[in-house]
N, C-alpha and C positions, 0 to 999 in steps of 0.2 A: 498567156493562159487564156483561151477562149471559152466563153462562159456558156455552157449548152443548157438547153431546158427553159422552161416557162417561169415567171415570176408571179407568185401568188401574193398579193398585197397583205398588208396588215388588217387583221379583223378584230373586232371587239367581241369578247365573251359574254354569256348572259350575266356574269357577276361583275361586270363593267371593266375587267381588266383587258390588257390589249395582247394579242398574238402577234409577233414580229413577222415581217415578211420572209418569205422562204422561196428557195429554187427548187422545182421539181423537174424530173424527167419527162420527155415528151410522151404522151399517151396516159399520164397519171390521171386517175379519177379519184376525187376526194371520197373517203368512206361514206359520208352522209347522201352522196349522190349515186352510190352503187346500188342497183336494184337489189332487194332482199330475195332470198332464195325461196322458191315456192315448191313445196314438195309434190310428188306425183298425185297423191290423194287430195290435195287442196286444189290442184289445178284441174282434176277430174271434176271435183265438187263445182268449182267455178264454171266449168265448160258445160256441165248439166244444167246450171242455172242460167247461163247467160249465153250459151253456144259455144262454138268451137273457139279456142284460143290460138293464135298464130304460134308456130313453133312446136306445136304437139303433134307434128305429122299431118296436119290439115291446113290447106291453104286458106287464106282469109276469104276467097271468093267462094268456097265450097259451100253447099246448102246443107242445112241439117238432114240428118239420115231419116228423121220421122216424116219427112215429106215424100220419101220414097216408098213404093209398095214393099210389103213384107215378104220375103221368100218363103218357100214351102216349109223349109226347117225351121224358120222363125216363127211361122204359124204354128207348127207341131210344138215348139218350145213354149209359146205362149199359152196355148191350150193346156199342156201338161202343168205349166205353172199355176194356172187358174184352178185346175183340178186339184192340184196339190193343196192349195190354199183353201179351197172349199172343204176338203177332207179334213184339214187342220182345224177349221172352225166348226166342224161338226156338221156340216150342211151336206146334201146329197148333190153329188157334183152332176151338171147337167150332160146330157148325152146328145145334145143337137147335132144334126149331120153337118151345120155349117161351122160349128167349133170343134168338131171330131179332128183329132190328132191326125189318124190315120183311116180314111174312109175305106179302104180295101188293103188287103195284104197283096203284094206283088208276088209273082211266081218266083221271082230269084231271091227271096228272103230266105234266111237260115232257118231251120227248125227251132233253134233256141230262141230266135228272135220272134218267132210265130207263136211260141207258148205263151200262155197268159201269165201274168206276172204273179197271180195268186197261187200258182202251182209250185210245188217245191221243185227245187232242180235236183237233177240226177247226181248222187253223191258217189264217188268212188268207193269201191268196196273195201278198199284198204282203209280208207279214213273212217267209213261207217263202222267197221270192225273195231278200230281203235277207240271210236266214241262210245259203242256199246260196252267195251271192256272197262273203260273208265267209269261208267255208270255202274256197271256190276260191281267193281271195286268199291264204289262208294256205298252201294247196297249192303255189301259185306261187311264194311266198316260200321255202319249204322246197326245191322243185325247182331254184330259182335258186341256193340255197346248195350243193346237190349240184353243179350244173353248174360253179360257180365253184370247187369243190374246197375249201370252208370244212368241209364235211361228208363224210363217207364213207359208202357205203351200208350198211358192216357196223356203223358206229357208231349207226344209226338205232335208236329204241325200236319196239316191236311196234305201238304206236299209230300212230306216224309212217309206218311201212310201210302200215298199213291206210288212212291218210288218202291217201296217194299213190295206193293201188289204187282208191279210191273216187272218184277224178277224173272218170272217164268217166261212172259213174252219176249223180253231181251234175250233170255237164254236160247229160246228156239230160233229168233232172228238170227242170233250169232251162229249158230249151227247151219243154219241154211246159208249165210254169207260165206262162211268158210268152206262149205261144200261147193259152192259156185266158184270161188276163188281157186280151190284146188282143181276143179275141172277146167278152168281156164288155163292155168299152168300145164296140165297135162296135156291138153289139146294143141298148146303152142309149143 
């Protein structure tokens, strides 16, 4: 019978005892010689600290990306991030033309993209009607508690008093929206 494989000689343990010699298959790697697993998060952190790591889709000869000029979208993202950080810190964001995210709007932009982010977006009438009905139901519940004596008018929060005052305007808005919706269904 032919003996296949390599022979690992006897080794001494840290406590002084001896391991006996053993035969292993070709290609065997001892557990203490196997590279430990590095998670993607740790690999990315190492890459950010020391540069690219071979085997992460980057060749060892490639230059770091910071030496390349920023693309137009990268500049926009950087300006947007700086503005967001300034707002979060309570500072007034700079409006320099050199750091402006979009110096001018192109003719091919969509109307939704051209609208200012501070303006409320157009809501579908069905959703707005549902929202108003929900608010009116909450107002009716609050008014019922006041009428039943469960709550006193003096005990109401400022938000609750505002809610009660807005009932009439919500009802008129609901009527207008329902009439618009009915006109849409009749015309189509």
